[in-house]
N, C-alpha and C positions, 0 to 999 in steps of 0.2 A: 047508415054509413056503409058504403060498399067496401069490398075487400081491398081494393087498390089504395083508397084513401086511408084506411086503417093501417096499412103496411107502411106508407110514407110517414104517417104521424109517429108510428112506433120507432122508425129509424131516426127521426129528428130528435126525439126524446132521448134515445140511447146515446146519440152523439153528444148532446148537451151534458148528460150525466158523465160521460167519459172525459170530456174536457175539464169539467169541474173537479173530478177526482185527480186528474193529472196535475192541475194547478195546485191543489192542496198538497200533493206529494212533493212537488218541487219546492213549494214554500217551506215545508217541513225540513227538507234537506238543507235549504239555504239558512234556516234559522239555527240548525244544529252545527253548522260549520263555524269554527272560530274566526273572528274578525281580526284582520291584520291592521294595526294602527299605521297611519301614514308616517313615512320617514321624515324626520325634521333635522335641520342643520343645527349643530351645536353653537354656531355663531348667531348672536342676536340679529333680528331682522334689521336690515339696513347697514349693518357693520361690514358685511362682505363688500358692498359697493364702495364704502368709504375707504377700506383697505386698498382696493384696487386703484384708487386715484391719488393716494398719498404720495408726495414726493420723497418722503423718508422711506427707508426700508421698514416694512411692517411685518410683525410675526405674532400670530395668535397661538397661545399654548393652553392645553387643558390641565386637569388636576395632576396628571402624571408628567407634566412638562413635555408632552409630545406636541409637535407642531401640527395644528389642524388647519392653518391657513398661513401663507407667506406670500409676500409680493415678489415679482420676478427679480427685483434688484437684490433682495435678501439672498436668493440663490446665486446671483451673479457675483456678489461680493464674497461668497463662501461662508456666510453667516449660518446658513441652513444646508444640511445635507440629508437627503431622504426625509425623515420625520423628526430629526433631532437638531438642536442648536450646537454648533461646533465651537463656540467660544465659551470656555468654562466660567469666566467671570460673569458673562451675561446670563448664563443658566443659573448660577447661584443667586443672582439678583432676582430673577423671576421666581425662584422658590421662596425667597423671603417675602416678596410681594404677595404671593399666593397664600402664605401663612397669615400675615397680619393685615393685608389689604392696604398698606401704605405705599404711596407713589414714591418711587426712587429713580435717581439718575446717576450715571457714571460715565467718565471719559475713558476710552480704551484705545489701545493700539492693536490692530488685528492684521494678520498677513493678508496681502491682496489676493493670494491664491495659495493652494497647497504647496506648490513648488516654487513660489516666488519669495525673494528676500525683501521686497518692498512691503511697506506697512501702510495701513490706512489709519488716520486719526478720526475716531467716531465719537459721537455723543449719544448714549443710549438712555432712553427714558421708558420706564416700565410702570404700568398702572393696571389695576384690576378692570376686567371687562365682564360685567355681570357678576353672578355668584360663583361661577365655576371656571371662568377663563381669565387669562392674563394677556395684555397687549404690550408688546415691546416695539418702540419706534427708535430706529437707529439712523442717525443723520451723519453723512460723510462730511467732515470738516477739514479734510486734508488740504484742500486748496486754500482755505482761509488761513490755516496755521502756517502754511508755507509762505503765503503773502506777508503775514505778520513777521515771520523770521527774516524775510528779505528786506522788509522795511526797517526792522531794527538794525540789521547788518549795514544797510545803506546809511542810516543816520550815524551809526558808530564810525563807519569809514569816512563819511564826510567830515565829522568832527575831527578825526585824526588828520585828514588831509589838509584841513584848514589851519590846524594848529602848526603844522610844519612851516609853511611860508611866513605865517604871522610871527612865529617864534624867531625865525631866521632874521626877519626884518627888525625885530626888537633888538637882537644881539648886534646886528650891523649898525643900528642907530647908536647904540652905546659905544661901539668901536669908533664911529665917526666922531662922537663927542670927545672920547679920550685922545684921538689923534688930530685934534683941531689944529695943532701946530705943524702937522706933516701933510702938505698938499698932495703928495703922491698917494699916501695911504688913504686920505679922504676921497680922492678920485676913485681909487680901487674899490673902497667900501661902497661908494655911491653907485658904481656900476653893478655891484652885487645886489644892492637894494633894488635897483631898477629891474634886474632879472627876476628877483623874488616877487616884486610887485606885478610883473607881467605874468608870472606863473600863477599868482593868486587870482589875477583878473581872468585868466583863461579858465582856471578851475571853476570859479563862480559862474562864468558864462556857460560852461558845459553842464554844470548842475542845473542851471535854469533851462537850458535846451532840453535836457533829459526829462525834466519835470513837465515841460510843455508838450513833449512828444507823447507822454502818457495820457494827456487830455485832448490832444489834437489828432484825432483819428482821421486819416485820409479817406476812409470808407464813407464818412459822413458827407463829404462834398468832393468826390473824386473828379478829376479833369484829365483829358488826354495830355500826356507829357511827351515831348520830343526828346528822345535820349541824346540826339546830337547836341541839342542846346544844353542839356544837363552836363554833358562831358566838357563842353566849352567853358561853362561857368565854373565847374569844379577845378579844371586845370588853371584857370585864371587865379584862383585862390592861392595856389602854390607857386605861381610863376616867379615872384620876386625871390622867394627862398631858394628856388631852384637855380636862378641866375647867380645868386650870391655863392652858391656851392658848386657852380659849374656843372650842374646836373641837367641833362637834356630830357625834356618832356616830349613824348611822341604819342600820337593817337591814330587809330585807323580801324577798319572793319566795315561791317554792314551799315549802310546809311538808311535813314528814313524810318527807323523802328520807333514804335510808340508803346507806352504803358499807361495804365490808368492809376492816377494817384495824385500826390502833392509834389510839385516841381521843386519847391524850396527844400523840402525834406530830402529828396533824392540828391540834390546838389550837396547838401551837408554830408550825406552818406558817402558818396563817391569822393567828395573833397577830403573827408577824413582819411580814406584809404590812400589817396595820393599824397596827402601831407605826411602820413606815416612812412610811406615809401621814400619820400625825399629826405625825411629826418634820419632814417636808418640806413641810408645808402652812402657809401664812401663818395668823396668828391670826384667829379669827372665821370660818373657812371650815367646810366640811362634808366628812366622810368617810363614804361609803356602802358597805355590804356587801350584795351581792345574791346570791340563791340561785335557781337554776332548773334544770330538767331539759331536756336536749337529747338526744333519742333515748335511748341507753343510757348516757349520761354525766350526772354532776352537775357543774355549773359554779358555783363560788364566786368572785365578782368583788369586788375592793376598789378603789374609785374615789376619787381625791382631786382637789382643786382647786389643786394646787401649781404649781410653775414648769415641770413637765414634764422630759423627758429628751431630750437630743440624739440624733438618729438614729445618729450614729457610736458612741454608747455603748450602744445597745439590745442589741447582740450580746454584750456583755461584762458586763452588770450581774449575771449569775448566777455569774460566776467568783469564786473565793475571794479575799477581801481587795481586790476591786476596788471603788473608790469613784468615783461620778460627780463629786462635789464634795468633795474632801478637806478643805477648810476648813470646810464645813458639817458634815462627819462629825465633826471634832474638837469642834465646838460641841455636837452632839447626842450625842456618845459612840459614834457608829457604829463598828463593827469591820470592816465589809465581808464578814461571814460570814452575815448574816441571810438574804439571798436564795439563797445557795448551800445553806443548810440547807433552805429551802423546796423548791428543785429536787430535792434528794436525797430528801426525804420524798415528794414527788409521784411520783418514779420508782419508789421502793420500794413504792408503792401501785398501781402500774400506770397512773399518770396522767402529767400534764405541767403545767407552768406557763408562761404566756406573758404578754407585756406589750404594751400599746398606749399610746403617749404622743406628745404634740405639745407642743413648748415653748410655754409661755404658756397651755396649755389643760388641764394636769393629766395624770394617768396612770391607767390601769386595769390591774391585775394580775388574771389569771384562772387559777384552779386547777381543772383538770378531772380527775375521778376516775370510775372505773367504778361504775355504779349497781347497788345491791343492791335487788331488788324489796322494797317495803315490805309488812310483814305486817299484814293488816286487823285492826282492833280494838286496835292498839297506841297508847298515849297518848304524845304527844311535845309538847315545849314549842315553840311556833311562834316563828320569828324575828321575827314582827310584834310580839311582846311586848318584844323588845329595843329596838325603835324607840321604844316608849312610855317605857322606863326610861332610855334614853340621854339625856345632857344636851342 
């Protein structure tokens, strides 16, 4: 072996020995270093995904009743702030469940927010989640409870309103029987019975109409509706009453406007406003119906020259069975449902109804509905024709 070959061989052997020694040194250091266990979530596998998709507000608590996971709605409703539950009753219930592992539920009223006076009606159900955690599910039942309250009030009001004309008719029938020998008295009592019968018939019909409206949503089968035709039909409903009381009906404004919805319902809504205006206007006055476009809305206003409405009553006149003047309502046969029907129809068409009134200066009710762009070339009967035909 020559000197060059021996030198190369020695270099290769030295390199191999050095690499082996370095590998052993690094392996020794790696073995001496403490191993860090992987971080694990305290929530059981899969529970995190379930909490994220629950419709109820979900809160996961640890042994110290600290919040380790909460859905966005739990924060939105103010049930959780930072890592603590803000409702003492819910916190106490979670502590009991953590101690004995028994599932519990409770109904609570909690503030909607820290600075709000409104309250939420919630149903909370708390159950153990694994060995160390507790899961609280909070369901907002505010809407359901309010609907139940409205339904109970409606049934109670209907019962009361039906009893009044029925009781009056029974008393009048007894009076007729006792006055059988007095023709004038019999005639007078018979007229009163006829009035009470008409009032009862109108009340029953408006209750039926209101019930139908709740199930007949115009959004299910909407159609283009000509506002001109609606105004004509609505005025025709009150034409006879207006002539009897020498009240002039006039109409005018922008022609050819359309909305999307149910024509019969809109005739009822505007017709109710006109009927109220005629009923509460002194004889010889005028009731005006105006139509105009305001940006993407159609505004139909009904203005009377009556006695007006007190400011304290303006916020309540759209409530069911509410009457500004009960004595006047008995004379006109008013049921207190007409304006609530108008409000319901307006809302179901995506609009609203409002009122302006000053005592001694009359009132203006305005129905606002989303505008449907008018199709060119379509013929429509203008509301100006109604003014010519009205008395």
